[in-house]
Each structure stands twice: as C-alpha cells, then as structure tokens.
C-alpha positions as CSV (number, residue, x, y, z in Angstrom):
1,M,14.1,-28.9,9.4
2,T,17.3,-30.3,8.0
3,L,18.6,-27.7,5.4
4,L,20.8,-30.0,2.7
5,A,23.2,-28.8,0.4
6,C,22.0,-26.6,-2.6
7,G,22.9,-28.7,-5.6
8,P,21.8,-31.9,-6.7
9,S,24.1,-35.0,-5.2
10,P,26.5,-36.2,-7.2
11,T,25.0,-40.2,-8.3
12,G,22.0,-37.9,-9.4
13,P,19.1,-35.9,-8.8
14,K,17.7,-36.6,-5.0
15,P,13.7,-37.6,-4.9
16,L,11.7,-34.8,-4.2
17,A,8.8,-34.6,-1.4
18,W,6.8,-32.2,-0.4
19,V,7.6,-30.2,2.7
20,T,5.5,-27.2,4.5
21,I,7.1,-23.9,5.2
22,P,4.8,-22.6,7.9
23,A,4.2,-18.8,7.8
24,H,6.4,-18.9,11.1
25,A,9.1,-20.6,9.9
26,P,12.5,-17.7,9.8
27,E,12.0,-19.0,6.1
28,V,9.3,-16.9,5.4
29,Q,10.2,-12.6,4.8
30,Y,6.9,-10.3,5.2
31,I,7.4,-6.6,4.0
32,G,4.6,-4.5,5.4
33,R,2.8,-5.5,7.8
34,T,1.2,-8.2,9.3
35,H,0.1,-9.9,12.1
36,V,0.7,-13.5,14.3
37,S,-2.2,-15.3,14.3
38,D,-2.8,-19.2,16.1
39,E,-2.8,-20.4,12.8
40,G,-0.7,-18.4,10.6
41,V,0.1,-14.2,9.6
42,V,-2.9,-11.7,8.8
43,F,-2.6,-8.9,6.9
44,S,-5.0,-6.5,4.8
45,H,-2.8,-3.9,3.6
46,P,-1.9,-3.6,-0.3
47,G,1.4,-4.2,-1.1
48,V,2.3,-6.7,1.5
49,T,4.9,-9.1,0.4
50,I,5.6,-12.4,1.4
51,R,8.5,-14.0,0.0
52,T,10.6,-17.3,0.4
53,S,13.7,-19.6,-1.8
54,F,13.8,-23.3,-2.1
55,W,15.3,-26.2,-3.3
56,G,13.3,-28.4,-5.8
57,D,10.7,-28.2,-9.1
58,A,7.2,-27.1,-7.3
59,L,5.4,-24.6,-4.9
60,R,2.0,-24.3,-3.7
61,M,-0.1,-22.3,-0.9
62,R,-1.7,-22.6,1.8
63,L,-3.9,-19.4,3.0
64,H,-7.5,-18.6,4.9
65,D,-9.0,-15.3,3.2
66,A,-11.8,-13.6,4.4
67,G,-13.1,-11.5,1.1
68,A,-16.5,-12.2,0.4
69,G,-16.9,-12.5,-3.6
70,G,-17.4,-11.1,-6.7
71,E,-16.2,-8.0,-8.6
72,T,-15.7,-5.7,-5.2
73,G,-14.4,-8.9,-2.8
74,T,-12.4,-11.4,-3.8
75,N,-9.3,-10.4,-3.0
76,Y,-6.3,-10.5,-5.5
77,F,-2.3,-11.7,-5.1
78,D,0.6,-11.4,-7.9
79,V,2.8,-14.3,-7.9
80,S,6.5,-14.2,-9.5
81,I,8.6,-16.4,-9.2
82,D,12.3,-16.5,-10.1
83,G,11.9,-12.7,-10.4
84,A,9.6,-12.9,-13.6
85,P,6.6,-10.6,-14.7
86,P,3.8,-12.0,-11.7
87,T,0.5,-13.7,-12.5
88,L,-2.8,-12.6,-11.2
89,L,-4.1,-15.6,-8.7
90,G,-7.5,-14.8,-7.5
91,V,-8.6,-16.1,-3.8
92,R,-11.5,-17.8,-2.0
93,S,-12.6,-18.3,1.8
94,D,-13.5,-21.7,1.1
95,E,-10.5,-22.7,-0.9
96,P,-7.4,-22.9,1.4
97,L,-4.6,-24.2,-0.8
98,Y,-3.4,-22.9,-4.6
99,P,-0.8,-24.0,-6.7
100,L,1.4,-21.4,-7.5
101,A,4.1,-22.7,-10.0
102,S,5.4,-26.4,-10.9
103,G,7.2,-28.5,-13.6
104,L,10.0,-26.1,-12.6
105,A,13.8,-26.8,-13.1
106,Q,14.9,-28.9,-10.8
107,G,17.2,-26.5,-8.9
108,L,17.0,-22.7,-6.9
109,H,13.7,-20.5,-7.3
110,T,12.6,-17.2,-5.0
111,V,8.6,-16.6,-5.1
112,E,7.7,-13.6,-4.1
113,L,3.9,-13.1,-3.2
114,T,2.0,-9.5,-3.2
115,R,-1.4,-8.5,-2.3
116,R,-3.1,-6.2,-4.7
117,T,-6.1,-5.8,-2.4
118,E,-6.8,-3.6,0.7
119,T,-8.6,-4.0,3.4
120,L,-12.3,-3.1,2.5
121,V,-11.7,-6.2,0.5
122,G,-11.4,-8.6,3.6
123,T,-8.5,-10.1,5.3
124,S,-5.9,-12.7,4.6
125,E,-3.8,-15.5,6.8
126,F,-0.8,-16.4,5.4
127,V,-1.0,-20.5,7.0
128,A,2.3,-21.8,4.9
129,F,4.0,-22.5,1.8
130,E,4.3,-25.8,0.5
131,V,7.3,-26.9,-1.4
132,H,8.4,-29.6,-3.7
133,G,11.8,-29.5,-2.5
134,E,13.6,-28.1,0.3
135,V,13.6,-24.8,2.1
136,R,16.6,-21.9,1.9
137,M,16.6,-18.9,3.1
138,P,14.9,-15.7,1.4
139,P,16.7,-12.9,-0.9
140,A,18.3,-9.7,1.0
141,R,16.3,-7.1,1.6
142,S,16.7,-3.3,0.6
143,P,18.7,-1.9,3.0
144,L,16.1,1.7,2.2
145,R,13.1,1.5,3.1
146,V,9.9,3.7,2.3
147,E,6.8,3.7,4.0
148,F,3.4,5.3,2.3
149,V,0.5,6.1,4.3
150,G,-2.8,7.4,2.9
151,D,-5.9,6.7,1.4
152,S,-7.1,5.5,-2.0
153,I,-4.6,6.8,-3.9
154,T,-1.8,5.4,-2.1
155,C,-3.6,1.8,-2.0
156,A,-3.3,1.9,-6.1
157,Y,-7.3,2.5,-6.4
158,G,-8.7,1.9,-9.7
159,T,-5.1,1.7,-11.6
160,G,-5.6,-1.3,-13.8
161,R,-8.6,0.3,-15.8
162,V,-8.3,3.8,-17.6
163,V,-11.4,6.2,-19.7
164,F,-11.3,8.7,-20.8
165,P,-13.8,11.2,-19.5
166,R,-17.4,12.1,-22.0
167,P,-19.9,14.5,-21.8
168,P,-22.2,14.3,-18.9
169,P,-24.3,12.4,-18.0
170,W,-21.0,9.7,-18.2
171,S,-19.8,8.9,-14.9
172,A,-16.4,6.9,-14.8
173,P,-16.5,2.8,-13.7
174,T,-16.8,1.7,-10.6
175,F,-14.4,-0.2,-8.1
176,T,-13.5,-3.2,-8.8
177,S,-11.0,-5.3,-6.4
178,K,-9.6,-7.0,-9.7
179,N,-8.7,-3.1,-11.1
180,Q,-6.4,-2.7,-7.9
181,D,-2.9,-3.3,-8.3
182,P,-0.2,-1.5,-5.7
183,R,2.3,-1.9,-8.8
184,L,0.8,0.6,-11.3
185,G,0.5,2.8,-8.1
186,Y,3.1,6.1,-7.3
187,G,4.1,4.5,-4.0
188,W,5.6,1.8,-5.4
189,L,6.6,3.0,-9.0
190,T,8.5,5.5,-6.6
191,A,10.2,2.8,-4.4
192,Q,10.9,0.5,-7.6
193,A,12.7,3.6,-9.1
194,L,14.6,3.9,-5.7
195,G,15.7,0.7,-5.3
196,A,13.9,0.8,-1.6
197,E,11.0,-1.9,-0.1
198,P,8.1,-0.4,0.0
199,S,4.9,-0.1,2.3
200,F,1.5,0.7,2.7
201,V,-0.9,2.3,5.2
202,C,-3.8,2.8,3.7
203,Y,-7.3,2.8,3.6
204,S,-9.4,3.9,0.7
205,G,-12.1,6.9,1.8
206,H,-10.5,7.3,4.9
207,G,-9.0,10.9,5.9
208,V,-7.3,12.9,9.1
209,Y,-9.8,14.1,10.6
210,R,-12.5,13.1,8.8
211,N,-13.5,10.5,6.5
212,L,-14.8,10.7,2.9
213,D,-18.9,10.1,4.5
214,Q,-17.7,12.6,7.5
215,T,-17.3,10.0,10.1
216,T,-14.7,10.0,11.9
217,T,-14.0,7.0,13.6
218,G,-11.3,5.2,11.5
219,L,-8.9,7.9,11.0
220,I,-5.9,7.3,8.8
221,P,-3.2,8.3,12.4
222,A,-6.0,5.8,14.4
223,I,-4.8,3.0,11.4
224,Y,-1.4,4.2,11.5
225,E,-0.9,2.6,15.3
226,L,-2.5,-0.8,13.5
227,A,-1.4,-3.6,12.2
228,V,-4.2,-4.7,10.4
229,P,-7.0,-1.7,10.3
230,D,-10.6,-3.1,11.8
231,T,-8.5,-4.9,14.3
232,T,-7.3,-4.0,17.4
233,V,-3.7,-5.5,17.1
234,A,-1.5,-2.7,17.6
235,W,1.8,-3.0,15.3
236,D,5.0,-3.2,16.6
237,F,6.9,0.0,16.4
238,T,10.3,-1.9,17.5
239,G,11.3,-3.0,14.5
240,P,13.7,-1.0,11.7
241,S,11.8,2.7,11.3
242,P,11.6,3.7,7.4
243,D,14.2,5.7,6.2
244,V,11.1,8.3,4.6
245,I,7.2,7.9,5.1
246,V,5.4,10.1,2.6
247,V,2.4,11.0,3.8
248,N,0.1,11.3,1.2
249,A,-3.8,12.5,3.3
250,G,-6.4,14.8,3.2
251,T,-8.4,14.4,-0.2
252,N,-11.2,12.4,1.7
253,D,-11.3,15.8,4.2
254,T,-11.1,17.8,1.1
255,F,-14.1,15.7,-0.7
256,A,-16.4,14.7,2.0
257,G,-19.8,16.4,1.9
258,A,-21.2,18.9,-0.8
259,G,-22.6,22.0,-1.5
260,T,-23.3,23.8,2.4
261,D,-20.8,25.5,4.1
262,E,-20.9,22.4,6.8
263,D,-19.0,20.6,4.6
264,L,-16.0,23.0,4.0
265,P,-13.1,21.1,6.1
266,D,-12.7,22.6,9.5
267,E,-9.5,24.5,9.1
268,T,-9.1,23.9,13.3
269,A,-10.6,20.5,13.0
270,F,-7.8,19.0,10.8
271,K,-5.2,21.2,11.3
272,T,-5.3,20.0,15.0
273,A,-5.2,16.4,14.1
274,Y,-2.6,16.3,11.2
275,R,-0.5,18.4,13.7
276,T,-1.0,15.8,16.4
277,F,-0.3,12.8,13.8
278,L,3.1,14.8,12.9
279,A,4.2,14.8,16.3
280,R,3.8,11.2,16.4
281,L,5.1,10.3,13.2
282,R,8.5,12.2,14.5
283,A,7.9,10.6,17.8
284,L,8.0,6.9,16.5
285,H,10.6,7.4,13.9
286,P,13.1,10.2,15.6
287,R,15.8,10.0,12.2
288,A,12.7,9.5,9.2
289,H,12.5,12.4,6.6
290,I,8.8,12.9,6.4
291,I,7.3,14.0,3.1
292,C,3.5,15.6,3.1
293,T,2.2,16.0,0.4
294,L,-1.3,16.0,-1.4
295,G,-3.1,14.6,-4.7
296,S,-3.6,14.4,-7.3
297,M,-7.4,14.4,-6.7
298,T,-7.1,17.2,-6.0
299,N,-4.6,20.4,-4.8
300,G,-6.7,21.0,-1.6
301,Y,-8.9,23.4,-2.5
302,K,-12.6,23.7,-2.4
303,E,-16.0,26.4,-2.5
304,V,-19.6,26.2,-2.0
305,Q,-21.8,28.4,-2.2
306,V,-24.6,29.0,0.0
307,G,-27.9,31.6,-0.9
308,G,-25.3,33.2,-3.3
309,E,-22.2,33.6,-1.3
310,V,-18.8,31.8,-1.8
311,R,-16.8,30.5,0.3
312,S,-13.7,28.6,0.1
313,V,-10.7,26.7,1.8
314,H,-7.0,25.2,0.9
315,V,-6.4,22.1,2.5
316,G,-3.4,22.4,0.2
317,E,-2.5,25.6,2.0
318,W,-3.1,24.3,5.6
319,I,-0.2,21.6,5.0
320,S,2.0,23.8,3.6
321,H,1.2,25.6,7.0
322,L,1.8,23.0,9.2
323,V,4.9,21.6,7.5
324,E,6.6,25.2,7.6
325,E,5.7,25.7,11.3
326,R,7.3,22.2,12.2
327,R,10.4,23.3,10.4
328,Q,10.6,26.3,12.5
329,Q,10.5,24.4,15.4
330,G,13.8,23.0,14.4
331,D,12.2,19.8,12.8
332,T,14.1,20.2,9.4
333,R,13.5,16.1,8.6
334,V,9.7,16.8,7.5
335,H,9.5,18.9,4.2
336,R,6.3,19.8,1.9
337,H,5.8,18.1,-1.7
338,V,3.2,19.3,-4.1
339,M,1.9,16.9,-6.6
340,Q,0.2,18.2,-9.5
341,V,-3.3,17.8,-9.9
342,Q,-4.4,14.9,-12.7
343,N,-5.6,15.8,-16.2
344,P,-8.1,12.8,-17.1
345,D,-8.3,14.6,-20.5
346,V,-4.3,13.8,-21.3
347,D,-4.0,10.9,-18.9
348,G,-7.7,9.5,-18.4
349,V,-8.9,8.3,-15.5
350,G,-9.2,5.0,-13.0
351,E,-12.0,3.7,-11.5
352,D,-14.0,6.2,-9.5
353,W,-11.9,9.3,-11.4
354,H,-9.0,8.1,-9.5
355,P,-5.8,8.4,-10.9
356,S,-4.8,6.3,-13.7
357,A,-1.7,4.1,-14.2
358,A,-0.1,6.5,-16.8
359,T,-1.3,9.7,-13.3
360,H,1.0,7.4,-11.4
361,R,3.4,7.1,-12.9
362,K,4.1,11.7,-13.4
363,M,3.6,11.3,-9.4
364,A,6.3,8.8,-9.0
365,V,8.7,10.5,-11.1
366,A,8.5,13.9,-9.3
367,L,7.9,12.2,-5.8
368,T,11.3,10.1,-6.9
369,E,13.7,13.2,-8.2
370,F,12.3,14.5,-4.5
371,I,13.2,12.4,-2.2
372,Q,16.8,11.5,-3.8
373,A,17.4,15.0,-3.4
374,L,16.7,14.7,0.1
375,L,18.8,11.3,0.1
376,N,21.9,12.6,-2.1
377,P,21.8,16.3,-1.2
C-alpha cells in the first residue's frame, strides 16, 4: 500500500475511502503478550494495548472474541483517541465489527485500544483496523519497560467498584468483568509514574506452587512461559527484555484452604518453586531488576488451629529469605519490596475483598519510589 502525504491536497481535502489495516501490518503496534493466528493476533492478558495512527476522520475495528457474555464473561476494552480519556467498549462473540470513532476532524489521529479483562473472561483475536483515510505509523514506544507478574491483584480484579465492609453476615460483591480495570491497578499506575511501558502476565487464583483451589496446574511460573494462558503457544523471549520485573505472587499459595494443618503452605514446596522461578527469570533477563513483593491482601502470614494447637507460617518471610539467598550468591539485581496490607475500613475493598482503587494508588506510590531508587541510585 502506498502511503500519501500527511496533509490535505493544496486544491482541497482529498476524498477519503475505507482502508483495512490487517492485524499483521507493521503499522499496528502491540504492547503486551500476543501470538499470531491465521486470521489475526490473539491475546488475553489485561493491559494488552494495540495502537496505530491514521490520517482521516473515522475508525472501526474487526475482532473475534471468545467471551461467554454476561456479567462475568464479557470482555471490555478502553478506547482512547488522540490521548483523550478512554471510553468503555464491551465486545461480543457474535459481533465482528465495532465503530471506534466517527466524525473526527480530518487529520492525523492516534488510537489506543487496551484490553481491561483477563484470561478467565476469554481470549480476544484482533483482526484489523479499518480507517476512513490512510494509515500512518504508530507513536514511538517508551524505552523503559516494566513487567508485572502475579495473580488477581496484578490483574486489577474488581478495581472498578469500592465498598466498605459492614458487620457479618455482610459479604463483598463478587466478580464482574466490567469492574476489572488495569488503569486503576498498581502496575499501570506505577508504569505511568515512571514513564514506562507496562506489560502484564497474571491470572486470578493462581499461585507459585499451588492455586487458590489447591490445584497445581497452570501455576504462575508455567503461565510465564506462554504467550496466552490456557494454550500451548510459547512466548518468544528473543525480543527486548523488560528493564524491571515485579513479581507479586504467593497470595493464593497463602490463602488456599482453611482450617487444617494440611492447608498451611508447605515451606519446602513453595521455596523450591519460587527459587526455580527466580533462576528462570534471571536466565531469561540477565540485566533486569527483579522485584519480589507480596500484597496487599496479605503479608503472607497464616495460622490454623487444630485440636487447640495453633500453627503458623509466613510466606512473606520465605520470599525475603529467597531474595537474600540470591543476593548472597551474587545476584544484586534481585530485590525485596514489602507492601502494606490493605486497610478496608479506610480505603474500602473491591470485588471479593480485593484491593480498592485507593489501595492500588498507595501500592503504586510506594512501588514507584522503590523502583526510582533502583534506577537512579
């Protein structure tokens, strides 16, 4: 396709026509994990962003979506034109074409499409942009890249709603996909404060050596190897490495089960899995700062009482021990960051007792300061 000049003709505006920009075109830019399919580009992590620029006055998108629909199975996107505050777009499996902007002033425009929902809601396959005008190259990317690895907290689960606990039998509202918003999460806010490009590898309910439901498949170290969770498509690590990797994992290992000795996390199993994961991250990303944290739903402490005897463990302390172990082995670019546990009475909670947007902001402030001290010692 021949690209024309960026301005209007000296004899007047050039008539516009609809032009298709396929998902594989070099003018389409992806931030976050994706993989190429026969028809387009597939992705499922929250925060995956698709960008392009065009000269024209309208834009639409072709998308195949695998969400089941309803309150928990509808995928949502933020659509931002020319850097304006985003508008919310819900998509459906039976709808392939979505208008994104119309009636724009004829000229140069940029679109940014960000997936809000996570893998458990269903995958998305981006097929093409269609512009009423001409395609241009997307904006330049930030040279600083931060990757956030973890579970529902990193996925910004339930951040779009805030409630304040009341006495029992009150319970927090449960998950709805419309209220998952990575822009309100600590990862996005931290990257924004740093002027960095964020990437998310996260899955609600999953842990380092066991998941919240006590299963041991689809663990976070295994998910890290994949382009899209719940598939066999490996992620290609030959591209640019992140400058900083934030690992916020262990919450589900801690919370899994309740009430018996067997429900306490196993120290040997957790440390073995976490230690192996740190070694893998270092092998893949030799120069990255790796920050190990936990929170803010728990600091990792758990106790159970069986037959009048109280037993306890502290996953947060195990993580600290593992970080110190690596540093003593000479890896001084692995670090421990301690997050404060949420205060629901002050900041409220999101869905299913997850951190509220206010808590995420506090998490982001502390994490940003920690990263800035590493990058600018």
